[in-house]
C-alpha positions as CSV (number, residue, x, y, z in Angstrom):
1,M,131.1,143.4,107.4
2,K,127.9,142.0,108.9
3,K,128.0,140.0,111.9
4,Q,125.7,137.1,112.5
5,A,124.9,135.1,115.8
6,L,122.8,131.7,115.9
7,V,120.5,131.0,118.4
8,T,119.7,128.1,121.3
9,V,116.8,126.2,120.3
10,S,113.4,125.7,122.2
11,M,112.2,122.6,123.0
12,A,108.9,121.8,120.5
13,A,106.3,119.5,121.1
14,L,105.2,116.5,119.4
15,L,106.3,114.7,116.0
16,L,104.5,114.0,113.2
17,S,103.5,111.0,111.9
18,A,105.8,109.9,109.2
19,V,105.9,111.5,106.2
20,S,108.1,110.3,103.1
21,P,110.8,112.4,101.6
22,F,110.4,113.9,98.2
23,G,112.7,115.9,95.9
24,I,111.6,118.5,93.7
25,A,112.2,119.5,90.1
26,Q,112.7,122.9,88.7
27,A,110.7,126.0,88.9
28,Q,109.0,125.6,85.4
29,T,108.0,122.1,86.2
30,Q,106.5,123.2,89.6
31,T,104.4,126.1,88.0
32,N,103.4,123.6,85.3
33,M,102.0,121.2,88.5
34,V,99.8,124.0,90.4
35,V,96.3,123.3,89.7
36,A,94.5,126.1,88.4
37,A,93.1,128.0,91.2
38,N,89.3,128.4,89.6
39,K,89.1,124.3,90.1
40,A,90.5,124.0,93.3
41,Q,88.3,124.3,96.6
42,A,88.2,127.6,98.6
43,I,88.3,127.9,102.4
44,T,88.6,131.1,104.7
45,F,91.8,132.5,106.2
46,D,90.6,132.3,109.3
47,Q,89.6,128.5,108.3
48,L,93.4,128.1,107.5
49,F,94.6,129.8,110.9
50,K,92.6,127.1,112.5
51,E,94.0,124.2,110.5
52,M,97.7,125.6,111.0
53,D,97.3,125.6,114.8
54,K,96.9,122.0,114.6
55,K,100.5,121.4,113.1
56,Q,103.5,120.5,115.0
57,P,106.9,121.0,114.6
58,V,108.9,118.0,112.7
59,S,112.6,117.5,112.1
60,M,113.4,117.8,108.1
61,Y,116.6,119.1,105.8
62,I,115.6,121.5,103.1
63,E,117.4,122.8,99.9
64,S,116.1,126.1,98.7
65,T,116.3,129.3,96.1
66,H,115.9,132.1,97.1
67,T,116.1,135.1,94.2
68,S,115.2,138.7,94.8
69,K,115.4,141.9,92.2
70,S,116.2,145.5,93.0
71,K,117.3,148.5,91.0
72,Q,120.6,147.1,92.0
73,G,119.7,143.9,90.0
74,T,119.2,140.3,90.7
75,E,120.5,138.2,93.7
76,T,120.4,134.5,93.9
77,Q,121.1,132.4,97.3
78,K,120.7,128.7,97.8
79,A,120.3,127.8,101.4
80,K,120.6,124.5,103.4
81,T,118.8,124.2,106.3
82,W,119.0,121.4,108.9
83,D,116.0,121.6,111.0
84,N,116.5,119.2,114.2
85,T,115.1,122.1,116.5
86,L,113.1,119.4,118.2
87,K,116.1,118.3,119.5
88,G,118.0,121.7,120.2
89,E,120.0,121.2,117.2
90,W,119.8,123.7,113.8
91,R,122.4,124.5,111.0
92,E,122.2,126.6,108.0
93,E,124.7,127.4,105.0
94,I,123.6,130.1,102.8
95,S,125.7,130.8,99.4
96,D,125.5,133.5,96.9
97,G,127.8,132.1,94.7
98,K,131.0,133.8,96.2
99,R,130.8,133.2,99.8
100,V,128.7,131.0,102.1
101,Q,127.8,131.6,105.5
102,H,127.5,129.6,108.1
103,A,125.3,129.1,111.3
104,I,125.2,126.2,113.6
105,G,123.5,125.7,116.8
106,K,123.3,122.6,119.6
107,A,122.4,123.1,123.2
108,G,122.9,126.4,123.6
109,Q,126.1,126.7,122.2
110,V,126.1,128.8,118.8
111,A,128.4,129.8,116.2
112,A,128.1,131.9,113.0
113,Y,131.0,132.3,110.4
114,Q,131.3,133.0,106.6
115,E,133.9,131.6,104.3
116,G,135.6,133.9,101.9
117,G,136.6,136.4,104.2
118,R,137.9,137.0,107.4
119,G,134.7,135.6,108.9
120,F,133.4,136.0,112.2
121,V,132.2,133.7,115.0
122,H,130.2,134.5,117.9
123,F,129.2,132.2,121.1
124,A,126.1,133.5,122.6
125,A,122.9,132.5,123.8
126,I,120.6,135.3,123.5
127,G,117.4,133.7,121.5
128,V,115.7,131.0,120.5
129,Y,115.7,129.5,117.1
130,D,112.2,128.5,115.9
131,N,111.0,125.1,113.9
132,E,110.1,125.9,110.1
133,I,106.6,125.0,110.7
134,N,106.3,127.7,113.3
135,K,107.9,130.1,111.0
136,T,105.1,129.5,108.5
137,K,102.5,130.3,111.4
138,R,104.2,133.5,112.0
139,E,103.9,134.7,108.2
140,L,100.6,134.1,108.1
141,Q,100.3,136.2,111.0
142,R,102.2,138.7,109.1
143,L,99.4,138.8,106.3
144,K,97.1,140.7,108.6
145,V,99.5,143.8,108.4
146,A,98.1,146.3,106.1
147,L,99.2,149.4,105.0
148,P,97.0,152.4,106.4
149,D,94.0,153.3,104.0
150,S,94.6,150.2,102.0
151,K,92.2,147.8,100.3
152,V,93.1,143.9,101.1
153,A,92.0,141.2,100.0
154,I,93.1,137.4,101.0
155,T,91.9,134.5,99.6
156,V,92.9,130.8,99.9
157,K,92.4,127.6,97.8
158,E,93.2,124.1,98.2
159,A,95.7,123.3,95.0
160,Q,98.5,121.0,93.9
161,L,102.2,121.8,94.1
162,L,105.3,119.1,93.5
163,N,102.5,116.2,93.8
164,R,101.7,117.6,96.9
165,A,98.7,118.9,98.4
166,V,98.8,122.6,99.5
167,Y,97.0,125.6,100.5
168,H,97.7,128.5,98.0
169,V,97.2,131.9,100.0
170,V,97.3,135.2,98.0
171,K,97.0,138.4,99.4
172,K,96.5,141.2,97.2
173,E,96.7,144.8,98.4
174,D,96.4,148.2,96.9
175,A,97.5,151.5,98.6
176,K,98.8,155.1,98.0
177,I,102.3,156.1,99.5
178,D,103.3,159.9,99.2
179,G,100.3,160.2,96.6
180,K,101.5,157.3,94.1
181,P,99.5,154.1,93.6
182,H,101.1,150.6,94.7
183,H,100.0,147.2,94.5
184,Y,101.3,144.6,96.2
185,L,100.6,140.5,95.4
186,D,101.9,138.1,97.8
187,D,101.4,134.2,97.2
188,L,102.5,131.1,99.5
189,W,101.9,127.7,99.0
190,I,101.7,125.9,102.0
191,D,102.1,122.2,102.3
192,K,98.7,120.7,103.8
193,E,100.2,118.2,105.4
194,T,103.1,119.7,107.6
195,G,102.6,123.3,107.2
196,L,105.8,123.9,105.7
197,L,106.0,126.7,103.3
198,L,106.8,125.2,99.8
199,K,107.0,128.4,97.8
200,R,106.5,132.3,97.5
201,T,106.4,135.1,95.5
202,F,106.1,138.6,95.9
203,H,105.2,141.5,93.5
204,H,105.1,145.1,93.5
205,N,103.4,147.2,91.1
206,Q,103.3,143.9,88.4
207,A,107.0,143.0,88.7
208,Q,108.5,140.3,90.8
209,A,110.2,141.9,93.7
210,F,111.6,138.1,94.8
211,S,110.4,134.2,94.8
212,Y,111.4,131.7,97.5
213,T,111.3,127.8,96.1
214,V,111.9,124.7,97.9
215,D,113.8,122.5,95.7
216,K,114.0,119.4,97.9
217,V,113.0,118.6,101.2
218,D,113.1,115.2,103.6
219,F,110.8,114.7,106.4
220,Q,112.5,112.1,107.8
221,P,116.3,112.9,107.8
222,V,118.6,110.5,109.7
223,F,121.0,113.7,111.0
224,D,125.1,112.7,111.2
225,E,126.1,113.3,114.6
226,K,128.8,115.6,113.2
227,T,126.2,117.9,111.4
228,F,125.7,120.1,114.4
229,E,129.0,120.1,116.0
230,V,129.8,123.9,116.8
231,S,133.5,123.6,115.4
232,I,135.0,126.8,113.6
233,P,137.0,125.9,110.7
234,E,141.5,127.3,111.1
235,G,141.8,130.6,109.7
236,V,137.8,131.9,110.7
237,E,138.7,135.2,113.1
238,Q,137.1,134.4,116.4
239,R,136.0,137.5,118.3
240,K,133.6,138.1,121.1
241,F,131.6,141.0,121.9
242,S,132.8,142.9,125.2
243,P,131.4,142.2,128.1
244,E,129.9,145.9,128.9
245,V,128.0,145.0,125.7
246,E,126.5,141.5,126.6
247,K,125.4,143.6,129.9
248,V,123.2,146.2,128.1
249,I,122.0,143.1,125.7
250,T,120.6,141.1,129.0
251,E,119.7,144.3,129.9
252,V,117.4,145.0,126.9
253,T,116.3,141.4,127.1
254,K,114.8,142.0,130.7
255,H,113.2,145.2,130.1
256,F,112.0,143.7,126.6
257,P,111.3,140.0,126.7
258,D,110.1,140.0,123.2
259,T,113.8,140.6,122.2
260,A,115.1,137.2,123.8
261,Q,114.0,135.6,120.1
262,F,116.0,138.8,118.6
263,S,119.2,136.2,118.1
264,D,121.2,138.1,115.7
265,Y,122.6,141.9,116.3
266,D,125.2,143.8,114.6
267,D,127.5,146.1,116.2
268,Y,127.6,149.6,114.4
269,G,130.6,150.6,116.0
270,V,131.4,153.9,118.2
271,E,129.7,157.4,117.3
272,G,131.3,160.1,119.6
273,N,129.8,159.0,123.0
274,W,128.0,156.3,121.5
275,Q,128.2,152.4,120.4
276,L,125.5,151.6,118.2
277,L,123.9,148.2,118.3
278,K,121.0,146.4,116.4
279,M,119.4,143.4,117.4
280,L,117.3,141.4,115.1
281,E,114.9,139.0,114.9
282,T,115.8,135.5,114.8
283,Q,117.5,134.3,111.3
284,K,116.0,136.2,108.9
285,R,114.6,133.4,106.3
286,V,115.2,133.9,102.8
287,Y,111.4,133.7,101.7
288,S,110.1,136.2,103.9
289,P,109.3,139.5,102.2
290,T,108.4,141.2,105.4
291,P,111.1,143.1,106.9
292,R,112.0,141.2,110.5
293,A,111.5,142.7,114.1
294,E,114.7,145.1,115.3
295,A,115.5,147.0,117.9
296,F,118.3,149.6,118.1
297,V,120.5,150.1,120.9
298,I,122.8,152.6,122.0
299,M,124.9,152.6,125.0
300,D,126.7,155.6,126.5
301,T,130.8,154.5,126.3
302,R,131.7,156.9,129.1
303,T,129.5,155.0,131.3
304,N,128.9,151.7,129.8
305,E,125.3,151.9,130.4
306,L,122.2,151.5,128.2
307,S,121.0,155.2,127.1
308,K,118.3,154.1,124.2
309,V,116.1,151.1,122.8
310,L,113.8,151.4,120.0
311,I,111.7,148.3,118.8
312,Q,110.4,148.1,115.2
313,N,108.2,145.5,114.6
314,P,106.5,144.6,111.7
315,D,103.6,143.0,113.7
316,W,102.9,145.9,115.8
317,V,101.4,148.6,113.5
318,S,99.9,151.3,115.2
319,K,98.1,153.4,113.2
320,K,97.3,156.4,115.9
321,L,98.2,157.5,118.9
322,P,96.9,155.9,122.1
323,A,94.5,157.5,124.4
324,E,96.8,159.8,126.7
325,K,95.2,158.3,130.1
326,L,96.3,155.0,128.6
327,A,99.9,156.2,127.5
328,K,100.7,157.8,130.7
329,E,99.3,154.6,132.6
330,K,101.8,152.3,130.7
331,A,104.7,154.5,130.6
332,T,104.4,155.3,134.7
333,A,104.5,151.5,135.1
334,F,107.4,150.6,133.3
335,L,109.2,153.7,134.7
336,K,108.7,151.7,137.9
337,Q,110.2,148.6,135.9
338,L,113.5,151.1,135.5
339,V,114.1,152.6,138.0
340,G,112.3,151.0,141.1
341,D,111.5,152.8,144.3
342,Q,113.0,156.1,142.5
343,A,109.9,156.3,140.4
344,S,108.2,158.5,143.0
345,Q,111.2,160.9,142.4
346,Y,109.6,161.8,138.9
347,K,106.9,164.1,137.4
348,V,105.2,163.1,134.2
349,E,105.2,166.2,131.8
350,A,101.7,167.5,131.0
351,K,102.3,167.0,127.1
352,V,102.3,163.7,125.3
353,E,104.5,164.0,122.2
354,R,103.7,162.6,119.0
355,G,106.7,159.6,117.7
356,G,106.6,156.9,115.1
357,G,108.6,154.9,113.3
358,G,108.7,151.8,110.5
359,A,110.6,149.8,108.1
360,I,110.2,149.8,104.5
361,F,110.7,146.9,102.0
362,E,110.3,147.6,98.3
363,D,108.3,151.1,99.0
364,Y,106.1,148.6,101.5
365,D,105.9,151.1,104.5
366,Y,105.3,149.3,108.1
367,G,104.6,152.7,109.4
368,S,103.9,153.1,113.4
369,V,102.6,155.8,114.9
370,T,103.6,156.3,119.1
371,A,103.3,158.6,121.9
372,D,106.6,159.7,124.0
373,V,105.6,160.5,127.5
374,T,108.6,162.1,129.5
375,F,109.0,161.6,133.2
376,R,111.8,164.2,135.0
377,P,113.4,164.0,138.4
378,A,114.1,167.1,140.5
379,K,117.6,166.4,139.6
380,G,119.5,164.5,136.6
381,K,118.2,163.0,133.4
382,G,114.6,162.5,132.3
383,I,113.4,159.2,130.7
384,T,111.1,159.4,127.5
385,I,109.0,156.3,127.4
386,T,107.4,155.4,123.7
387,V,104.1,153.5,123.9
388,D,101.9,152.4,121.0
389,E,98.4,152.4,120.1
390,A,97.8,148.8,122.0
391,G,99.2,150.2,124.7
392,R,102.8,148.2,124.3
393,I,106.4,149.6,125.4
394,T,108.1,149.9,122.2
395,G,111.1,152.0,123.6
396,F,113.2,154.4,125.9
397,Q,115.5,156.8,126.1
398,Y,117.6,159.0,128.5
399,T,117.2,162.7,128.1
400,D,119.4,165.6,128.8
401,E,118.6,167.2,132.2
């Protein structure tokens, strides 16, 4: 069973001016209320970015519906989100009609568990849960990610949805994957006043892959103090990762600060002498069509030491190898971070190998090309460090002697 971990919360900045709460009707009504694009005023994507930069986090209560379609069928989830991250509090409940997943965080204490099963509880403070407005900004940033050799067009128009002024963002992308044409259409409706994502649909080859719709939102919520109590119902199994695993996770976040925001992580168990872990970007919101960033972590059960880390981030699309000089310079600097003064005992191999990775959603391939730079000491294990086109370190592993 998947183990989810909640998050601590960063204290955000200023509250917005008061916004009246509103309720949201059925999906058909929503569609009928969208102003036709040819009647709306167009703005540029860059203008939208500048406008969104002005938006500040705000507390809110949201009810939403997420529907995803795949070859296995259609899955619908209902979510409730209590976003009080301005005060370090957050809660979410997601139901698929059979079971409910709960996640609660307050003042650094976090817990996640599931109804309808043994459940799982994990108290950990390894990440930061972000406000819904900041998540919208991140989703807009990710629209810039494109497949290699694809044709992309992004348009923004002002429109109306749910009796609210919104920005309607449309991304069209045409690409070829393994010689086959693929067409992607991503529509987002963003509340003009607050920056909250109200609706999103994603189509692949004219078929809707999923949709996200806000059914109800209150921008002036009065939260009961019990809403964010980190308490576990009776009968839910309480477990913690071992101190050895926690130590490895701490080491990963030290070397890769970006992973401090990866607040979920899964334990895939032991295979031979290796324990497999995966750290995941802060609670994947049900509306996001893009794969979330992940860090694959392997530790040696014989020594309880970190053996390998590989980060896959859809924001870091690297289409070509970095310059060999850049790759070696960045890898050498990271080697010193790993082994300190012992770095002088390692010699870099002359040949830089080609590497890569990526993530796939509905045939949408976020591929990444990287360079592997290997260092070897006179005696002992070598270290291979992975560098992407921008000079970022995306992972490393210890190699055989």
